[in-house]
N, C-alpha and C positions, 0 to 999 in steps of 0.2 A: 505493499501501499505508500502511495508517497502522494505526497501534498504540497500544495502551495505555498510560499515563504517569502515575505518583505523583503527586497532587497532593498538597503537602507547605504545611505554616504559610509556608516561606519563598518560596513558588513566582510567579515575577515579573511572570509572565504578567499580562496585563488578566482581568477578572472577564468574569461573563454579563451585564452590563446593556449596552442598545442605547447607551448612549455611548461604555464605553467601546471598543465594538465600533467603532464609526461612528468616532471618533479613530484607531482601527487602518488603519480603510479610507482614510482622508484620512492615514494617512501611507505610505503603502502606493503612494496616489495619485498624491499630488505626487512622489515617487521616478521612477516611474515615466514623470511627464511630462519626467526631466531624462535619464535612461537607464537600458539595459536594465541595465547593471553597477550601478545606484545601487538599482533595485531590488529587485535580487539580494539586495545588502550589507542593504536596509533589512529584509528578510526575515530575514534572519541576527539581525542585532539583535535581532526582537519574540518570536522563539526561543530567543534566548539560548543561539545553537547556530553551525551553518554551513549554509552553502547553495551551492548547486551545478548550473548551468547548463549537464546535461553532453549532448553532440551526438551520436550514434551513430560519425560520421565526425569532427569536428574535434576530439572528448574534451572537457576541460572548455572551456564557452566565458563563464561568469563566475563566480567563486570566490570567495567571505566565508568565513575568512580564505584564502587562494590558497594554503594548505597541502591545506587537505581537499578542493582538486582532484580528487588522482589516488584518493582512498579515495569520493570524488564519480562518477565514472565509473565504478569498477567495481562501486558500487551499485546505480547506473542496469544494468549488466549484468549483474547477478547478484543481484538486491533479496532472494534466498530467504536470503543470506548476511550479509544486513545487517538483521534484523526490525526495528530501532528509527530507522531513517527514513523518512522518510515520503519519496513520491514521487508524483509529477503529471505526465501527457502536456502540454507547453508549445508551442506554435512548431515545430514539430518536433523538440523535443528534450524531456529530460525533468530536470522539476525536484524534486531531492533537498535535501531538509531533515534535519538532524541534531542533535534542541530537546536544548537541556539536559533529566538524566533529570528535573528538579522538574516541566514545564512542562506546563499540563492538555490532553489528548489534542485537547479542544474545540478549544483557542485554537490549536494547530500546525497541526490541518487544517483550521481558519477562514484562517490566514496561507498555508498552501500553497495551497486553493483559490483564494482572491483574488488572489495574485501569479501562480499560471499564467493566471486569466483575464485578468492587463492585460499576464503575457506572450502572451498570443495576439491582446488588441489590439495591442499594438505589430508584432506580427508579421503581420498583416494589415494594415495602415498599412504596413511595410515593402514588402509585399507588392504593393500600387498602387504604389509608388514604381521596383519592382524593373523595370518591364518598360522604362520608361522607359531607368535604367542599363543595362540588358542591352545595350539598343540602341545607347546610345550608346559602349558595351564594344567591342562589335561596327563600329561606325563607326569608330572610334581602333585598333582593328588591323588594318584593313582600309588606312587610312593609315599604318600602319606599314610592311605591307607592301609600300603604296606609293613608299617612302622616304620617306615625309613626316616624321621623327622629330625634328625640330623642334617642327612642329605639337602632336605627340603631347605633349613633353616638357613642355610650355606650359598645353595644356590638364591634364594629372596633377599642375603643380604641382612638378615632379622632372626639372628642369633640372641637378643634378649625377649622374644616374642615368647611366649610361655603355654600360650592356651590356644582352642579354638572354638567357634560358634559353627554349625554344620548347619547348611540348607541345601535337601535336597526335593528338586523341584521336576511334575513332570506337567505334561499339554497335548495337546492337539499339533503346536507347530512350536521343538524343544529348538529349530535351530534358528529362525528369526527370532524369538527370545533371547535367545543367546546374546544375537549381533547387537538385541536392545539393552540388555544389563551391560552388556559388554562397554558400547558408550556413554551408557552411565555412570555407570562404577569406574571408568579408566582405570582399570587396575593396574600398579605399577611393581614388576618384580622388586622395587626398592622399599616398596612401603612408603606409608605418611602416614602422618600424626599418629607412630606409632602400633599400626596397623597394617598390614598385607593381606591382602583379598586374594586369592586363586578362585577364576572362573571357567568351566568346561564341561565337555559332553561327556557322561561316563556310563555303559554300559545302557544309553538310549535316553539315559535323564541329566539335567541340568543339576550339577554340582557343586555349590557356594561354600568356600570354606577360606572363614577368615578369622586371621592369626593375630591375636591380640596380647595383651601383658595381663587378664586375668578380667579384663568386661570392656565394651565396647561403648561408641561415643549414639549408636544405631544407625550411621549412615548407609550400611548397607540393607538393613532389614528394612529401614523406607524404602530404599531402592526394589528391592527385591517383591517388596508389598506391590507398588505402584505394577509393576512390570507382570506381574502378578496379576492384581484385576483386569487388566489392558491386554494380556494374552490369553485369559484361561488356566492359567497355571495353580495346580494345588504342592503347597510343600508342607514339607515334615522340619521342624529347625529343631536340634539340640546344641548343647554347653549352654554357658563355655564352660569346657573339661578340656586338663593338659594337653598335652599334645599327644603325648602314648597313648591316651583313650581315643587320639581319631576312629579307632574302629570301632569302639562301642559309642561314638555319636554317631558314625553314619548309619547303625543297625537302629536309634534310639529315633533317627529322623525317619527313618524307613516305615517306621510304625506308628508313629506322628503324623507323616503323612494320610496313610492309612482313615484318622478321622478327620481329615481336613474338609469340608464341603464348598460350594460359590458364596456360602453365605461368611463361612470360616475356612482362609483360603491358605492361611499359614497358623499351626498348628506346635503352639511347642511341646517337648515329650515331656514336659513335669505335668501337661494339663494333662496328660493320659492317663485314665487307670486309677478311681477313688478316692485323687488324693485330697478330696474335700470329707471326705468320711473318714479317712486317715488320722486329720489333724483332730476328730473329735472324741475318738477311741483313748482308754485309759492307760498312759503310756505304760504301766505297769506289766499288767496282763497280756497289753496285747504285742506288745514286744518279746518279752519271755516267748509266748506262743510263738510268733513268728520266726525268730531264734529258731525254736526247735526243731519246726514242721521243714525248714529249711537248711537245718545242720547236713543232712547228708550232699547239699548240690554245693560244685564247683562256681567260682565265680563264673567261668563261662556257659553252663548248665546253666546260674541262677538268667544270664546273660540271653541265653537261646530261650529260657521259659519267658521271659519275659518279653522278646518278640512275638513268640509264637499268641501270650494271651492278648497283645494290643494289636496285630492283625489278624486275628480271630482264622486262621488257619495255615497248615505246613507251606500248600506255596506261596501265600503272599509272604509268610517268614522269609520261605527262601531269596525270595527276590529283596527282600530289606537288607537278609544280611549278604546276599553274595555268593549263595550254596545252589545246588541243586534242591530237588525235593525232594527224592531219593532219597538225598543225604543227612535231611533234616528231621524230616521222619523215622530214619535210621535212630538219631540223638535223641528225641523225643522218646521214644518209646526206650532209651533206658532211663531217660530223666523218671517218667513213670515207673521204672521199676524200682528207685530211687526211691520215689515216694509212698513207691505201691498205693495209687492212687489214679482215677480214672481222667484225666486231660480233659475226655470231651464232656465232662459234665459240668452244668451250668454254674452248678455249686462249687465243685472243685476249683475252678477257671474264677471266679469272683473270691473265692477266701485266698486262692494264691495271690490274686494281684492284691488283695492286702497285705498280705505278707510280704510281697517284694517295696509295698510302702513303705512300711514300717519302718523308723530309725531307727539308727547306728544299734544304739543303746537306749534303755527307758532311764527316763527320772524322776518313777514315780513311787511311793512310797511300797506301793504293791509288791513291785517288784524285788527292795531289797526285803521286805520280809518274805519272797516265794511265792505272792500269790500268781497265780496264773500261768504257774511253772509245772509242766507233765509231771506225771507221777517217775520217781527216779530211775532211770535207765531206760525209756522208755519213748522215743518221738512221739510228736503232736502229731494229729492225723487233721491235711487240709478238711476232711470233711465237715469240719467237726468247729465253731470259733469257743475258746473259753469263756466259761459259764455269765451272762449277763451284761456279755461285753457290748452288745445292737442294745441292751435297754433300758439307755438310760436317755436320761430328755431330750441331751444331744445331740443323739442320734438318732431318735424315733423325730423328732421336729425334722431333720437333714430329709429323711424317711418321707416323710408326708410332705413335705416340703417337694419334692421330684415326684409321687405316683397320689398322693392325694386330692387329687381333684379327676381321677378314671373315673366312671360309672362304672357299676359292678359289673356285667359284660365284657366289655373294654379290660377292666384288670381279669376278670377272671383266664380271658382270650392270650392275655398277653405274657402270663406267668405259665401257661400252656403251652405254648411257643418259644417262648426261651427255655424251659425244661426237654422240649425235645428239638435242642441245639440250635433253634433259626429256622428248623425246619418247619414247611408249612403244612404239605400233603399230611405227617401223622400226626399232626396239631390237629389238620381240622377232623383228621376221623378222628381221634381220641373225644373234638367236643362235638362232631357229629356235628360239624357245621361243611358247607358246600367251599372250597379251598378261594374263590373269589368273596365270599364272606367273611372272612378269616382276612386277607389280604386288604379289605376293606376296611374293616378294622382297624388294621394296625397300620394304617395312614391315618385313622384316628388317631389313633393312639400318639403315634410320631407328632401331627398336630398338635394336639391335646401337650405333650410333653417339651414339646420344644426342642426335642433330641433326634439326635440320626439313628435310628437303628440298625443301622448296616453297619454301625462304629460297632465293634466287640466289643470293645470298655466299658460304652454305654449301655449296652446289653447286660454285663457283667453288674454293672450299678444298680438297674432298673431291679436286676432279681434279689443284691440284697434287697433294695428298696420295699420290696416287694413281701419279701421275707421279714421285716424287721417289722413292717402296716400288717400280717397275715390277718386274714379273718377266719371267724368258721366258715363260713361260706363259699369261701375262697377255692371251690370246688369244677371241675368239669361238671359234675352231675347236676350240681347248684346252678347253671346256667340259665337266667330268666329266656324260656321259651314263648313264637310265638305261633306257632305254628306253620302250618303250611308246607310246601317242597324244598326250601331253603332251611327252616328251621323244624327239623323233624323234634316230637317229642322224644322220648326215652320209653 
């Protein structure tokens, strides 16, 4: 968009002579050879105003002066609100100039066109190098996942970085999202601001690893969130974790991604698996029980079990862990044997998620006095919680808040469906309902509860809530009937 400006006697812009135009172009060209920031800065000087390169995802890429960034981004998004700004598309972004009122329109237009053309040239040159850089990032990510953290930190010249925050994204067009996120993040192997971002496509998904000192400023999270919204991506987030635990972060992010929905596109790993209820349980008996239940398992066993419970199936767990489904099934059979439990039972699944959520050690009086401990020499069973642990007022309030609003027939149908491992056909048979009817009721349950029933961790939480608020009439045989072909009378 260009506008007409008043030309006054004090206008500082160059005239129409060829020599002056060549001098202006030469200044911009020399600035372009140094950096994109210098080029935008030189354009601001030549129009005696402000210049901003605005990206729809990253916001202001370059801005002179810095205070003009917000105004430039808004002008790029809403040009009709800024009629005195001059805009040109440039390298996937928008160059916005706000010239002094006395600058000739022809001069401003020439500066804008020349600057945009030089930004395009720089963008094309960067695109030629980008393919090699992307391949290097993907290689570094694979090394990081394989545990070669020292080699990665040496390569990125970030020996002081100790932690990683990891994102795993999937969507309909990962290559395009990769390009957009790359331009927005502008990753550098040298890092900046005490952090370094690695972005690459690994096994068909987009992987982002931010290396930092234990906490990050949220910049990468904001950019990943914007790209996810624009390109219909779903993401799991894990961390910050020590660099040595990158494989754990990778598995956790993959498991968390299975809980992502279009309404909540990025799901942190610590938001999956009864986190709210775990904070409400009495720490003494809860922690002692969890420690006893999980005592036969190694850390690797626990990680495998956690991913299986979060994702809901062995094939999904295999995808999150980067293993074959057969390998995961074999290892899960070993875990089930150690626990002497049926991992397909919804009660076992819900209780194991609680056990894995327990704090490392209890701090309550109950544990010091031995409350909640299993009998001497006996391992606690995952099928049974310590007596009274869900009978507290806090746990009941949580359960009522989650499922208290369901009508009796929806409550009975949901509980039965959960007991059948979220399989509609056997649940409909026990309820003596048509499968379509049960599917409709489950959809109503999801709407009333505001929950995603496709999420295995959500199903486990609902099962616990239904158990904590169980009523005498919660039985398929007590399901209210209306007669007819759809609702047969028993």
